[in-house]
GUDREN-508164 format. One record per residue: residue number from 1; x, y, z of N, C-alpha, C in turn; residue in one letter. Coordinates in nm, 3 decimals. Last residue first. Example, Ala and Ser with C-alpha at 12.3 -4.5 7.8 and 13.67 -1.06 7.14 Angstrom:
2
[2,[1.285,-0.225,0.708],[1.367,-0.106,0.714],[1.290,0.003,0.787],"S"]
[1,[1.319,-0.569,0.780],[1.230,-0.450,0.780],[1.320,-0.330,0.780],"A"]
END
This chain:
73
[73,[-0.211,-1.678,0.253],[-0.210,-1.821,0.289],[-0.217,-1.909,0.167],"X"]
[72,[-0.248,-1.421,0.173],[-0.110,-1.470,0.174],[-0.104,-1.620,0.201],"X"]
[71,[-0.512,-1.371,0.221],[-0.472,-1.392,0.082],[-0.330,-1.443,0.070],"X"]
[70,[-0.508,-1.337,0.499],[-0.580,-1.451,0.442],[-0.537,-1.477,0.299],"X"]
[69,[-0.364,-1.098,0.515],[-0.308,-1.219,0.576],[-0.375,-1.341,0.516],"X"]
[68,[-0.543,-0.928,0.387],[-0.409,-0.945,0.332],[-0.346,-1.073,0.385],"X"]
[67,[-0.758,-0.943,0.559],[-0.775,-0.992,0.422],[-0.640,-1.015,0.357],"X"]
[66,[-0.650,-0.821,0.786],[-0.691,-0.962,0.792],[-0.705,-1.021,0.652],"X"]
[65,[-0.616,-0.559,0.694],[-0.498,-0.640,0.726],[-0.532,-0.788,0.735],"X"]
[64,[-0.876,-0.447,0.659],[-0.797,-0.487,0.544],[-0.675,-0.572,0.577],"X"]
[63,[-1.013,-0.377,0.893],[-1.087,-0.433,0.780],[-1.001,-0.488,0.667],"X"]
[62,[-0.820,-0.294,1.086],[-0.933,-0.380,1.122],[-0.994,-0.450,1.001],"X"]
[61,[-0.644,-0.126,0.949],[-0.595,-0.247,1.014],[-0.708,-0.345,1.041],"X"]
[60,[-0.825,0.074,0.873],[-0.754,-0.004,0.770],[-0.704,-0.134,0.830],"X"]
[59,[-0.895,0.165,1.128],[-0.998,0.112,1.039],[-0.933,0.026,0.930],"X"]
[58,[-0.653,0.267,1.222],[-0.713,0.151,1.289],[-0.819,0.085,1.202],"X"]
[57,[-0.630,0.484,1.046],[-0.529,0.378,1.045],[-0.584,0.251,1.109],"X"]
[56,[-0.850,0.637,1.127],[-0.844,0.585,0.991],[-0.743,0.471,0.980],"X"]
[55,[-0.775,0.694,1.391],[-0.898,0.621,1.364],[-0.897,0.560,1.225],"X"]
[54,[-0.545,0.847,1.353],[-0.535,0.718,1.421],[-0.658,0.632,1.392],"X"]
[53,[-0.668,1.073,1.234],[-0.574,0.990,1.156],[-0.557,0.853,1.218],"X"]
[52,[-0.819,1.163,1.454],[-0.884,1.128,1.327],[-0.794,1.038,1.242],"X"]
[51,[-0.617,1.215,1.644],[-0.721,1.116,1.672],[-0.789,1.070,1.543],"X"]
[50,[-0.481,1.420,1.511],[-0.411,1.295,1.544],[-0.513,1.184,1.568],"X"]
[49,[-0.681,1.615,1.507],[-0.630,1.561,1.381],[-0.557,1.429,1.403],"X"]
[48,[-0.712,1.660,1.784],[-0.826,1.612,1.705],[-0.779,1.551,1.573],"X"]
[47,[-0.457,1.759,1.845],[-0.503,1.635,1.908],[-0.619,1.575,1.828],"X"]
[46,[-0.464,1.997,1.695],[-0.364,1.893,1.665],[-0.409,1.759,1.721],"X"]
[45,[-0.671,2.133,1.827],[-0.685,2.098,1.686],[-0.587,1.987,1.647],"X"]
[44,[-0.554,2.170,2.081],[-0.677,2.091,2.066],[-0.696,2.044,1.922],"X"]
[43,[-0.345,2.338,2.004],[-0.314,2.208,2.062],[-0.436,2.115,2.050],"X"]
[42,[-0.494,2.562,1.922],[-0.410,2.492,1.825],[-0.373,2.352,1.875],"X"]
[41,[-0.608,2.639,2.162],[-0.694,2.597,2.052],[-0.615,2.517,1.948],"X"]
[40,[-0.375,2.709,2.299],[-0.464,2.606,2.351],[-0.554,2.550,2.244],"X"]
[39,[-0.272,2.920,2.140],[-0.200,2.792,2.149],[-0.288,2.679,2.203],"X"]
[38,[-0.330,3.161,1.991],[-0.434,3.074,2.047],[-0.378,2.934,2.062],"X"]
[37,[-0.095,3.267,1.882],[-0.154,3.330,1.999],[-0.263,3.246,2.066],"X"]
[36,[0.178,3.129,1.768],[0.036,3.092,1.772],[-0.029,3.152,1.897],"X"]
[35,[0.437,3.202,1.802],[0.384,3.211,1.666],[0.234,3.182,1.661],"X"]
[34,[0.491,3.137,2.065],[0.480,3.278,2.027],[0.420,3.298,1.889],"X"]
[33,[0.525,2.862,2.048],[0.406,2.915,2.115],[0.384,3.060,2.075],"X"]
[32,[0.775,2.843,1.933],[0.658,2.795,1.858],[0.530,2.850,1.917],"X"]
[31,[0.930,2.931,2.147],[0.925,3.010,2.023],[0.802,2.970,1.941],"X"]
[30,[0.916,2.727,2.335],[0.846,2.853,2.361],[0.835,2.940,2.236],"X"]
[29,[0.867,2.397,2.293],[0.943,2.507,2.237],[0.866,2.638,2.252],"X"]
[28,[0.704,2.190,2.376],[0.839,2.197,2.432],[0.920,2.319,2.387],"X"]
[27,[0.456,2.195,2.255],[0.462,2.169,2.398],[0.600,2.190,2.458],"X"]
[26,[0.511,2.240,1.986],[0.427,2.334,2.059],[0.444,2.319,2.210],"X"]
[25,[0.657,2.005,1.933],[0.722,2.136,1.925],[0.642,2.239,2.003],"X"]
[24,[0.453,1.816,1.961],[0.568,1.810,2.050],[0.643,1.944,2.050],"X"]
[23,[0.294,1.890,1.745],[0.242,1.902,1.881],[0.357,1.901,1.982],"X"]
[22,[0.463,1.821,1.531],[0.420,1.961,1.551],[0.374,1.983,1.694],"X"]
[21,[0.471,1.544,1.573],[0.594,1.624,1.582],[0.562,1.771,1.604],"X"]
[20,[0.203,1.478,1.524],[0.263,1.449,1.655],[0.390,1.532,1.676],"X"]
[19,[0.185,1.555,1.254],[0.101,1.621,1.355],[0.158,1.600,1.495],"X"]
[18,[0.367,1.370,1.145],[0.392,1.514,1.133],[0.312,1.590,1.237],"X"]
[17,[0.235,1.131,1.203],[0.367,1.155,1.262],[0.405,1.303,1.254],"X"]
[16,[0.006,1.160,1.043],[-0.007,1.154,1.188],[0.126,1.185,1.256],"X"]
[15,[0.124,1.150,0.789],[0.053,1.271,0.832],[0.039,1.276,0.984],"X"]
[14,[0.223,0.886,0.798],[0.314,0.999,0.782],[0.251,1.129,0.827],"X"]
[13,[-0.019,0.747,0.815],[0.080,0.733,0.922],[0.179,0.849,0.917],"X"]
[12,[-0.133,0.814,0.569],[-0.198,0.855,0.694],[-0.101,0.849,0.812],"X"]
[11,[0.055,0.690,0.397],[0.028,0.834,0.388],[-0.033,0.885,0.519],"X"]
[10,[0.026,0.423,0.472],[0.155,0.490,0.490],[0.140,0.641,0.486],"X"]
[9,[-0.242,0.382,0.395],[-0.203,0.369,0.535],[-0.070,0.438,0.562],"X"]
[8,[-0.216,0.415,0.119],[-0.301,0.508,0.196],[-0.263,0.503,0.343],"X"]
[7,[-0.053,0.196,0.062],[-0.006,0.331,0.033],[-0.086,0.435,0.111],"X"]
[6,[-0.222,-0.016,0.136],[-0.095,0.003,0.206],[-0.041,0.144,0.184],"X"]
[5,[-0.429,0.022,-0.050],[-0.457,0.027,0.093],[-0.328,0.053,0.171],"X"]
[4,[-0.291,-0.015,-0.292],[-0.356,0.112,-0.262],[-0.379,0.127,-0.111],"X"]
[3,[-0.210,-0.282,-0.267],[-0.109,-0.177,-0.277],[-0.168,-0.041,-0.246],"X"]
[2,[-0.450,-0.422,-0.271],[-0.375,-0.415,-0.144],[-0.269,-0.307,-0.148],"X"]
[1,[-0.518,-0.413,-0.538],[-0.595,-0.334,-0.443],[-0.518,-0.318,-0.312],"X"]
END
């Protein structure tokens, strides 16, 4: 079961890192802004997705990392 939890966490972390990279491009690259006429809305959406992914990662850490540590003892 721990393998599933770790795999899910890695997947979520990867998705979050992609969202963060996209957001950085939006904020630092004028060409990227031209591709999205509603850039403010797109930035808000990226932030919301990052927050959601962070929340899921924190949930895994809160409820499952302690169990992994306890089972390692």
